[in-house]
N, C-alpha and C positions, 0 to 999 in steps of 0.2 A: 520654432522648436524642432529639434531633429526628429527623424522618424522613429528612432529607438525610444526617445522620450515619450512620443505619442503612444507607442505600443505598451510601454510600461504604465502610462497613465490609464489606458483602457483596462489593463488587468487590476490596477488599484481600484478602479470603479467596480469591477466585477467582485473583488474582495469585499467591498462595502456592501454591495447587493447581497452577497452570501452571508454577511454578518447578521442578517435578519432571521436566519434559520439556524437554530441551535437547540440542543436538548433542554436547555434552561427555559427557552421560550421561543415562539415564533411570533415576531412582532413587526408589523409594517411601519417603517420609519419614513416620515414625510420628506425628509431631506434627501433620500436616496433617489438618484436620477432614474427616470423612466419606470418607476414602480407602477404607475397606472397601466402600463402596457405589459409588464413582465411578472409582477408579484404573484397574482392569482394563477397565472399560467404555470409558474414554477411549482407552486403548491400542487397543482394538478399532476405535474410530471413526477413529483415525489411519490404521490399516491400510485401512479401507474408503475413506477419502479418497484414499489413494494408488491404490487399485485403480480407483476411478471416474475419476480424472483423472491421466494420466501426467505432466503438468507439475507435479503436486503430489508431488514426491519427498519421501522421509522427511526429508532435510536441510532442504528448504524449509519443510515444515510445522513442524518443530522450531524452525527459525529464527524463524518467525512467533510461535510459542507462547512462546519465550524472550523475544522483544521485548516481547510483551504482559505477561509476568510482571514484567519490569523497569519497565514503565510503570505498572502498577496497584499503586502504593505509596500509603501514607496521605498522605505529603507531596505527591506528584504530584496525587493526586485532590482533596485539599483545596484546593490552588492552582488546579486546573482548574475546580472547581465553586464557588469562593468567592463569586461573585456571587449564587448561589442560596440562600445562608444567609439573606439578608435579604429574599428574595422568597417570597411565598405564591402559588404559580402553580396555577391551576385545571388539573387533569389533562385533557389532550386525547389523542386517539388519533393517533399519527403513523405513517404508512406509510413503509417503507424498501424501495426496489427496489435490491438489491445486485448489483454486478458479480461475476464469478467468476474474475478473471484471476490472483489470488494468494490463498493461504490466509487466511481470515478478513478479507478486504479490506473488508467492511462493518462490522467490529466497532466502529470509532470512532463511527459513526453510532448503532449499537445502544447503546453506552455512553452517548452524549450524551443520547439520548432518555430512557433509564431514570434516569440520574443527575439529570436535571432534573425528574423527577416525573411524566413522561407515560407513557402506555401505548404499546407498540410493536407494529406489525403488519408482519411481515417477509415479503417475497417474495424468497427466495434464488435465486441462480443455480443451475441444475442441475449446474454444474461444481464447486460448493462447498457441499454440503448436509449434510455429516456432522458437522462440528465444532461449529458454532454451536448446534444444538438441544440437544446434550449440555451445553454450557456454560450454556445457559439453564436447564436442569434443575438444575444445581448452584446457580445463583443463587437459584432458587425454593426450593431446599431450605435454603439458609443464611439467606434473608431472606424471611419469609412475605409481606411486603407486595408482593413481586414476583409472587406467585401471582395469576393472572388478568390480569396486565399484559403478558404476553408471548404473542403469537400468531404462529406461523409458518404459511405457506400456500403452496401451488402454484397456488391458484385465482386468478381475476381479483380484483383488490383492490376492496373496497367498504366504505362505512361508516367513513370516517376524516376527520380534520380538517385534516391538513397532510401533506405528502409530501417525502421526500428521495430523489431518483432519480439513479442513476449509470449511464451507458451511453456508447455511441459518439456521434459527432456526428449520425448518422442517427437513432438512437433518441431523442436529445435533442429533436429536432424533433417527434417523436411525443409525448414526455412534455410538451413545452411546450404542445401543443395540448390534450392529454387532460386535463392537470392545471391549466389556466389559471384555473379557478375556485377553486382552493385555494392557501393559502400554500405556497410550495415552494422547494426548492433543487434545481436540476437541473444535474448535472455532465456535461461533455462530455469528449472526448479531450484529454489533456494529455501532454506528454513533458517529459523533463528533459535539460538540456544541460550540457556542461562547457566552460569557457573555459580554453584552454591559452595561456600567455604565453611559453613557451620557457624559463622559469626553473625548471621542475618537476624533481624528482629521480626516480630510479627508484622510490624508496619511495612517492612521490606517485602514480605510475602503478600500483604494486601495490595501493594503496588504491583508486584509481579502478576497478580491475578488479572490486571488490565492487559499485560503483555500476552497472557495466555488466551483470554476469553474475548477480547475485542474482535469484532467481525467473526465470532465463533471459531477463531483460530485459523481462518482461511487465508490470511495474508502472509506474504513471504517474510514480513517483519513480526509475525506472531511466533511466540516461543512454543516449540513442539518438542524440545529435548532439554533435559536437565543433566548436568554433571554434578554429582554429589560426592562428598568424601566417604571413604569406606566406613561402614557402620553408622551412617547418617540416620537419624530418627526423623521420620516425616511428619510427626505430630504437629509441629509448629507450622510447617508448610500447609498442611490441610486446614489448620485453624485460620491462617491468613486468607486462604482461598475461599473460605466459607461465605465471604461477603457476596460472592457471585452465584449463590445457590439457586437464585431465581431463573438462571439460564435453562434449567431443565424444563421450565414451563413452555419453552418454544418447542412446538411439536416436531419440527424437522431435526432439531438438535436431539431431542429425547429419542426419536426413532434411531438415530445414529448410535446414540449411547446404548440403547437396548440391543441393537444388532451386534455391535462390536463386543459388547459384554458377553453375549451368547457365544460368538465365535471364539473368544478367548477361553471361556469356561469349557466349551466342548473340546478345545485343544489342550485343556488342562494346564494353561499358562498360570504362573503365579501373578496375582494382581493385588494392588492396593486400590481401594475406591471409596468414595464418600457420598455416593448417591447422585452425583452429577459429573464426576471426573474419575477416570481410571488412570493409574500410572503403572507402567510395565517396563521391566528391565529389557532393554533392546539396544543394539548398536546402531540402528538406522536413525536418520535425522527426521524423516517425514512420518509423523504419526497420524493415525486416523482421527477424525473428529471425535471429541469427547475423551481423547486419550493423550497422555503425555508419556514419552519414552524417557527413561533415565539410564545412566551409566555411572558406575562407581569409579573414582580415581583414587590413587594412593599418593601420587607425586605431582605437585603443581607444575614443575618444569615439563614433565612428560605430557601433561594435559595441554600446556601452551604449544608444545611442538605439534601435537595432534591437531589442534585447532588451526594452526598455521598451515599444516599440510592439507587440511580440508577446507581451506578458505574459499574455494570456488563453489562449495555446497552451502556456505553459511552467509546469511544476509546480515545479521546482528548478533553480537555477543553481549548479553545482559550480565552485568557483574558489578561488584563493589570493590574498587581498588585491587583488581586482579590482573588486568591486561590492557595494553594500549588500545585506544579507540573503542573501549567498551561503551555500552549504552546503560544509563542508569535504570534502576528498577522503575517500572511504570512509564518509561519513556519511548518504547519502541514505535508507538503509533503517532509520535510527534516529530517526524524528521524535519530538518531544515531543508531549504531548497537545494543546498549544496550536498546533501546526503544522497548521492546518486545511487540508483539501483545497481546492484552487482559491482559497485565501486567503479563504474565506467562513466567518465565525464561526458554527459550528453552534449553540453554546449561546446566542449572542445571538438568533439566529433563533427558537430554541425558547422563549425567554423572552417573545416578542411574539405568538405564535399564539393 
């Protein structure tokens, strides 16, 4: 068996291991390899991740784990890594600087580096440091060729050949200067938008509530901005979103809601709100927690031009038969392995370093 097949097989086993952890149920399955060593330990790491970061609720962690378990299938991974079957790539050391906004947010980069045959040097965010090290141990256990190829550090990065770094627009400027001598992918802030045409049903808005509220809106694939036709009535929108009303019971979310509402009211901004979400007319893409910005449009062609001009600021466009490469309502948090962040093909980059 070729080494790429071994690497794929290891990630398939990891996907099977993760399939035991979902919001429907957490259930130990006898057939899963090495459960006697890893199952209880991973439950403990989930608990530690919750305690460390109150945005990482049990529901959000399990949603992430279930999403990855569905992605890490043999068919998906074979299709994802197909170009590496014919390549004999010299192994390099690739540094990854991970964000910490949602659970396992840097896992796609981690997967990409290892599946392509390189070694990985990971600098995790302090907000998300419990889950990945444990999953790395599982991979090393099921595939011995990964042993010695995975390094996690809190120290300053050194001795690497290429870098993938994710951060804010401010940290990106630092990354671009600091890593200018190395092959790199440097990712900045991006947000996702939804285009409303007025033809949507209540069910569409119920689905859109997932794109808005999953991970409390902290992901780059979370919808933070709406484009709505001039004169749009928000009643049906609020009706659809009402299914997520329980989100206000999260203390940290509620604190953000109260704070941002007070700021807006003191500033005398016009707001629409429903007790757990505010919507505010604003041209910006990045809205605060518990807030969605919206902007009116009069002409669909002009809006398409604007979205194209701003494509470097946008991760996903949620719409229904509006624009090429749109994402369906309720689907932003279910990317395929080939839905690369910032539309930069990580595997193609890794094949050239």
